C-alpha positions as CSV (number, residue, x, y, z in Angstrom):
1,M,0.1,28.4,17.4
2,K,-2.6,26.9,15.2
3,V,0.0,25.4,12.9
4,L,1.9,23.9,15.8
5,V,-1.3,22.3,17.1
6,K,-2.1,20.9,13.6
7,E,1.5,19.6,13.2
8,F,1.1,17.9,16.6
9,S,-2.1,16.2,15.4
10,V,-0.5,14.9,12.3
11,L,2.4,13.4,14.3
12,C,-0.1,11.8,16.7
13,F,-1.7,10.0,13.9
14,L,1.6,8.8,12.6
15,G,2.7,7.5,16.0
16,L,4.7,10.4,17.5
17,I,3.0,9.6,20.9
18,A,4.7,6.3,21.0
19,L,2.7,3.3,22.0
20,A,5.0,2.3,24.8
21,S,4.3,5.6,26.6
22,L,0.6,5.3,25.9
23,S,0.7,1.9,27.5
24,C,3.0,2.5,30.5
25,E,2.1,3.1,34.1
26,K,4.5,5.5,35.7
27,K,5.4,5.5,39.4
28,Q,3.7,8.9,40.1
29,T,0.9,10.2,42.1
30,A,-2.6,10.1,40.6
31,E,-2.4,13.9,39.7
32,E,1.1,13.5,38.2
33,K,-0.2,10.6,36.1
34,R,-3.2,12.6,35.0
35,K,-1.0,15.5,33.9
36,A,1.5,13.2,32.2
37,D,-1.3,11.4,30.4
38,S,-2.6,14.7,29.1
39,L,0.8,15.4,27.5
40,A,1.3,11.8,26.3
41,H,-2.0,11.6,24.4
42,C,-3.3,13.4,21.4
43,I,-6.8,14.8,21.7
44,A,-8.4,12.8,18.9
45,D,-11.8,14.5,18.9
46,G,-12.3,16.4,15.7
47,M,-9.1,15.2,14.2
48,P,-9.2,14.5,10.4
49,S,-9.5,10.9,9.4
50,R,-6.6,9.0,7.7
51,A,-9.1,6.8,6.0
52,S,-7.9,7.9,2.6
53,A,-4.5,6.5,3.4
54,I,-5.7,3.2,4.8
55,R,-5.7,0.2,2.5
56,N,-8.3,-2.2,3.9
57,A,-7.0,-5.6,4.9
58,S,-9.8,-7.2,2.8
59,N,-7.7,-6.4,-0.3
60,V,-5.3,-9.1,0.8
61,T,-6.2,-12.6,-0.2
62,A,-6.8,-14.9,2.7
63,G,-4.3,-17.8,3.1
64,K,-4.9,-21.4,4.0
65,G,-2.9,-21.4,7.2
66,D,0.1,-23.3,8.2
67,T,1.0,-24.4,11.7
68,T,4.7,-24.5,11.0
69,G,6.4,-22.4,13.7
70,M,3.3,-22.5,15.9
71,V,2.5,-24.3,19.2
72,W,-0.8,-25.9,20.1
73,I,-2.1,-24.7,23.4
74,N,-4.9,-26.7,25.1
75,G,-7.7,-24.5,26.3
76,G,-8.8,-24.1,29.9
77,K,-9.7,-21.8,32.7
78,F,-7.5,-19.1,34.3
79,L,-7.6,-16.0,36.4
80,M,-7.2,-13.0,34.1
81,G,-6.2,-9.4,34.9
82,A,-4.2,-7.7,37.7
83,D,-5.2,-5.7,40.7
84,E,-2.2,-3.3,40.2
85,F,-3.7,-1.6,37.2
86,P,-7.1,0.2,37.1
87,D,-8.0,-1.1,33.6
88,S,-7.0,-4.7,34.5
89,R,-9.6,-4.9,37.3
90,P,-11.4,-6.9,38.4
91,M,-9.4,-10.1,38.2
92,H,-11.9,-12.6,36.8
93,E,-12.1,-16.2,35.7
94,V,-12.1,-16.9,32.0
95,S,-12.0,-20.0,29.9
96,V,-10.7,-20.3,26.3
97,D,-10.8,-23.0,23.7
98,G,-7.5,-24.5,22.4
99,F,-5.6,-22.6,19.7
100,Y,-2.3,-22.5,17.9
101,M,0.0,-19.6,18.6
102,D,3.2,-18.4,16.8
103,K,6.3,-19.4,18.8
104,T,7.8,-16.0,18.2
105,E,6.8,-12.5,17.2
106,V,6.5,-12.1,13.4
107,T,10.0,-11.5,12.1
108,N,11.3,-9.1,9.5
109,A,11.9,-12.1,7.2
110,E,8.4,-13.3,7.6
111,F,6.9,-9.9,7.0
112,A,9.2,-9.4,4.0
113,A,7.7,-12.5,2.4
114,F,4.2,-11.1,2.9
115,V,5.2,-7.8,1.3
116,K,6.9,-9.6,-1.6
117,A,3.8,-11.7,-2.2
118,T,1.2,-8.9,-1.9
119,N,3.0,-5.6,-2.6
120,Y,1.4,-4.4,0.6
121,K,2.3,-1.0,1.9
122,T,2.2,-0.4,5.6
123,V,0.5,2.6,7.1
124,A,3.9,4.2,7.8
125,E,4.8,4.0,4.1
126,R,1.6,5.6,2.7
127,P,1.4,9.1,1.6
128,L,-0.8,11.5,3.5
129,N,-3.7,13.5,1.9
130,P,-3.0,17.3,2.4
131,A,-6.8,17.8,2.4
132,D,-6.9,16.0,5.7
133,Y,-4.5,18.4,7.3
134,P,-5.2,22.0,6.3
135,G,-2.6,24.5,7.3
136,V,0.1,21.9,7.8
137,P,3.3,22.6,5.8
138,A,3.8,20.1,3.0
139,D,7.2,19.1,4.3
140,K,5.5,17.7,7.4
141,L,3.2,15.5,5.4
142,V,5.6,12.7,4.7
143,P,5.4,9.0,5.5
144,G,7.2,8.0,8.6
145,S,6.9,6.6,12.1
146,A,7.9,7.2,15.8
147,V,11.5,6.2,16.8
148,F,12.7,6.2,20.4
149,T,15.7,8.5,20.8
150,P,17.5,8.6,24.2
151,T,17.8,12.0,25.8
152,P,21.3,13.5,26.5
153,T,20.7,13.7,30.2
154,R,18.0,12.7,32.7
155,V,14.7,14.5,32.2
156,S,11.4,14.7,33.8
157,L,9.2,11.8,32.8
158,D,6.1,13.9,32.2
159,N,6.6,14.5,28.5
160,P,7.2,11.6,26.1
161,L,7.9,14.0,23.3
162,Q,11.4,14.4,24.8
163,W,12.4,10.9,23.8
164,W,10.1,10.1,20.8
165,N,10.9,11.5,17.4
166,Y,8.8,11.4,14.3
167,V,11.3,10.2,11.7
168,P,10.3,10.6,8.0
169,G,11.0,7.4,6.1
170,A,11.0,5.2,9.2
171,N,9.0,2.0,8.6
172,W,9.3,-1.7,9.0
173,A,12.0,-2.0,6.3
174,H,13.9,1.1,7.7
175,P,13.4,0.9,11.5
176,E,15.5,3.9,12.4
177,G,14.9,5.9,9.2
178,P,15.9,5.8,5.5
179,S,19.6,5.1,6.1
180,S,18.8,2.0,8.2
181,S,17.6,-1.5,7.0
182,T,16.7,-4.9,8.3
183,K,19.7,-6.5,6.6
184,G,21.3,-8.8,9.3
185,R,18.1,-8.5,11.3
186,E,16.0,-10.9,9.5
187,N,15.2,-12.9,12.7
188,Y,14.3,-9.8,14.7
189,P,10.7,-8.9,15.3
190,V,9.2,-6.6,12.6
191,V,8.3,-3.2,14.0
192,H,6.5,0.0,13.0
193,I,3.4,-2.2,12.5
194,S,-0.1,-0.7,12.9
195,Y,-3.1,-2.8,13.7
196,E,-4.1,-2.5,10.1
197,D,-0.8,-4.0,9.0
198,A,-0.9,-6.8,11.5
199,A,-4.5,-7.8,10.5
200,A,-3.5,-7.8,6.8
201,Y,-0.5,-10.1,7.5
202,A,-2.6,-12.4,9.6
203,K,-5.2,-12.7,6.9
204,W,-2.6,-13.5,4.2
205,A,-1.1,-16.1,6.5
206,G,-4.5,-17.8,7.1
207,K,-4.3,-16.8,10.7
208,R,-5.7,-14.1,13.0
209,L,-4.6,-11.9,15.8
210,P,-5.0,-13.3,19.3
211,T,-7.8,-12.3,21.6
212,E,-6.6,-10.6,24.7
213,A,-7.7,-13.7,26.7
214,E,-5.8,-16.1,24.5
215,W,-2.7,-13.9,24.7
216,E,-2.8,-13.9,28.5
217,F,-3.6,-17.5,28.8
218,A,-0.6,-18.3,26.6
219,A,1.6,-15.9,28.6
220,Q,0.8,-17.5,31.9
221,G,2.1,-20.8,30.5
222,G,0.0,-22.8,32.9
223,R,1.8,-21.3,35.9
224,G,-1.1,-19.2,37.2
225,N,-0.8,-15.6,38.5
226,H,2.6,-14.2,39.4
227,T,4.2,-10.7,39.4
228,Y,5.8,-11.4,36.0
229,Y,4.7,-14.1,33.5
230,W,7.9,-16.0,34.3
231,G,7.5,-15.9,38.1
232,D,7.9,-13.5,41.1
233,E,11.6,-12.6,40.7
234,L,12.7,-10.0,38.3
235,K,16.0,-11.8,37.7
236,P,15.6,-15.5,38.5
237,G,19.0,-17.0,39.1
238,N,20.4,-13.5,38.7
239,K,19.7,-13.7,34.9
240,W,17.6,-11.4,32.7
241,V,14.9,-13.5,31.1
242,A,13.2,-10.8,29.0
243,N,14.4,-7.9,26.8
244,I,13.4,-4.9,28.9
245,Y,15.1,-1.6,29.9
246,Q,17.9,-1.4,32.5
247,G,19.4,1.8,33.7
248,S,18.1,5.4,33.8
249,F,15.2,6.0,31.5
250,P,15.2,7.6,29.0
251,D,18.9,8.7,28.9
252,K,21.0,5.7,29.7
253,N,20.2,2.1,29.0
254,T,23.0,0.0,30.5
255,K,21.8,-3.0,28.4
256,E,22.6,-5.5,31.1
257,D,20.4,-7.9,29.1
258,G,22.6,-7.4,26.1
259,F,20.3,-5.2,24.0
260,L,19.6,-1.5,23.6
261,A,16.6,-2.1,21.3
262,T,14.9,-5.3,19.9
263,A,16.5,-8.7,20.3
264,P,16.5,-11.6,17.9
265,V,13.5,-13.8,18.6
266,K,14.3,-16.9,20.7
267,T,17.1,-15.0,22.5
268,F,15.5,-15.4,25.9
269,P,14.0,-18.6,27.3
270,A,10.7,-19.9,26.1
271,N,7.8,-20.3,28.6
272,P,6.4,-23.8,29.5
273,Y,4.3,-23.8,26.3
274,G,7.4,-23.2,24.1
275,I,6.5,-19.6,23.3
276,Y,9.1,-16.8,23.3
277,D,9.1,-13.1,24.2
278,L,5.6,-12.7,25.5
279,D,7.3,-10.3,27.9
280,G,9.4,-7.4,26.6
281,N,11.0,-7.1,23.2
282,V,8.0,-5.5,21.4
283,W,4.4,-4.7,22.2
284,E,2.0,-7.1,20.5
285,W,-1.4,-6.3,19.0
286,C,-4.5,-8.2,20.0
287,E,-7.8,-8.4,18.2
288,D,-9.8,-6.8,21.0
289,L,-11.1,-3.3,21.0
290,Y,-10.0,-1.4,24.1
291,R,-12.1,-0.1,26.9
292,P,-10.8,0.4,30.4
293,D,-14.0,-0.9,32.0
294,Y,-14.4,-4.0,29.9
295,Y,-13.2,-6.5,32.6
296,A,-16.2,-5.7,34.8
297,K,-18.5,-7.2,32.2
298,S,-16.3,-9.6,30.2
299,E,-17.8,-12.8,29.0
300,K,-16.6,-15.8,30.9
301,S,-16.1,-18.1,27.9
302,N,-13.9,-17.1,25.0
303,P,-14.3,-13.3,25.5
304,Q,-13.8,-11.4,22.3
305,G,-13.5,-7.9,23.8
306,P,-16.1,-5.1,23.8
307,S,-18.2,-4.1,20.8
308,D,-16.8,-0.6,20.7
309,S,-13.6,1.3,21.6
310,Y,-13.4,4.0,24.3
311,D,-10.4,5.6,25.9
312,P,-11.2,8.5,28.2
313,D,-7.8,10.0,27.3
314,E,-8.7,10.0,23.6
315,P,-12.4,9.6,23.3
316,G,-12.4,9.9,19.5
317,A,-9.7,7.4,18.8
318,V,-10.4,3.8,17.8
319,K,-8.0,1.6,19.9
320,R,-7.1,-2.0,20.1
321,V,-5.4,-3.8,23.0
322,Q,-1.7,-4.4,23.1
323,R,0.1,-6.8,25.4
324,G,3.5,-7.7,26.8
325,G,5.5,-4.5,27.0
326,S,8.7,-3.8,25.1
327,F,12.5,-3.2,25.4
328,L,11.6,0.2,26.8
329,C,9.7,-1.1,29.9
330,S,11.2,-1.2,33.3
331,D,10.3,-0.5,36.9
332,D,11.9,2.9,36.5
333,Y,9.3,4.1,34.0
334,C,7.0,1.6,32.5
335,I,5.7,-1.4,34.4
336,R,3.1,-2.7,32.0
337,Y,5.3,-5.7,31.1
338,K,4.1,-7.2,34.4
339,A,1.6,-10.0,34.3
340,G,-2.0,-9.2,33.7
341,S,-1.4,-5.6,32.6
342,R,-2.8,-4.1,29.4
343,G,-1.6,-1.8,26.7
344,K,-3.6,0.2,24.1
345,G,-3.0,1.8,20.8
346,E,-4.7,3.8,18.1
347,V,-5.2,1.4,15.1
348,T,-3.2,3.3,12.5
349,S,-0.2,4.0,14.8
350,G,3.2,2.3,14.8
351,S,6.6,2.7,16.5
352,N,9.9,1.0,16.7
353,N,8.8,-1.1,19.7
354,L,5.5,-2.4,18.3
355,G,4.9,-5.7,16.5
356,F,2.7,-8.7,16.7
357,R,2.2,-12.5,16.5
358,C,-0.6,-14.6,15.2
359,V,-2.9,-17.5,16.4
360,M,-5.1,-20.0,14.6
361,A,-7.9,-22.3,15.6
362,K,-7.6,-26.0,15.2
363,K,-8.7,-27.1,11.7
């Protein structure tokens, strides 16, 4: 039993508890949600650190920044948050200064250029230190990441381990495992990206990750608060306008929107600011540390997030905010692709539905 617990801890650090399930709000009673959350989260207190496997982003030389492929967004005031989600309350007025934002999520081609220039190794590619995981069989201590795998039939939604598999050799260059590649998917969003990886890329590009407030301001597109960032109808004009999940989760995706997993960037319509895929496709890292109570004391001007991280589900884990949902979100299981909702993720975790985009201040 001890070995099983330790193996589970290793897989948690590598992203077995996938970030979509960490970030999703299920249609259940409060008690059902509590039980599901206890299964969906690793207990991080007392877990060994992966610091020995982390290459600090400071080892990457900072770039000068280039606004090619970015959109300038004028700053302003907006109402941030959503009453539907406990950690997105209270809704509050926030102002942000103007900033540039990538039109699309960072693509495989763009990330490949970064890797070629820096020889950077993502967290999912780095070897694990056996000393950090005493009692765990050596064959379990291999680099890899979490990959969504549909179940054969309908299952109870209280245990994400039924549809998430830790796949040795899965990483940004091999999204489904060693036998897969990004060939032909150069313009798809890069995935299996931890916060560490995203921050390193942003530094190299002369950019940074968006604050949570900047991200939501951009996502609203100047349209104010709605059910979804694109409006109040799920399918305006009877058309899918974001890459999310259709069908029975997690066994049958009917792919009415045309995609079982990620879609090429710019497949779905841009918002009024000219930005793509702020809803669905892949979750996106923000710079802010995560606390569920932060909105009650958020700064009103250019909020940068709390000074520390705290998640009652994993008190010992350092987490950052994620936004936007992914191709696995739907009203059947995950509704945190809705406007104003928040996601969260442990900073060294990745999965095949997690990526990022960058922003930059005006020079």
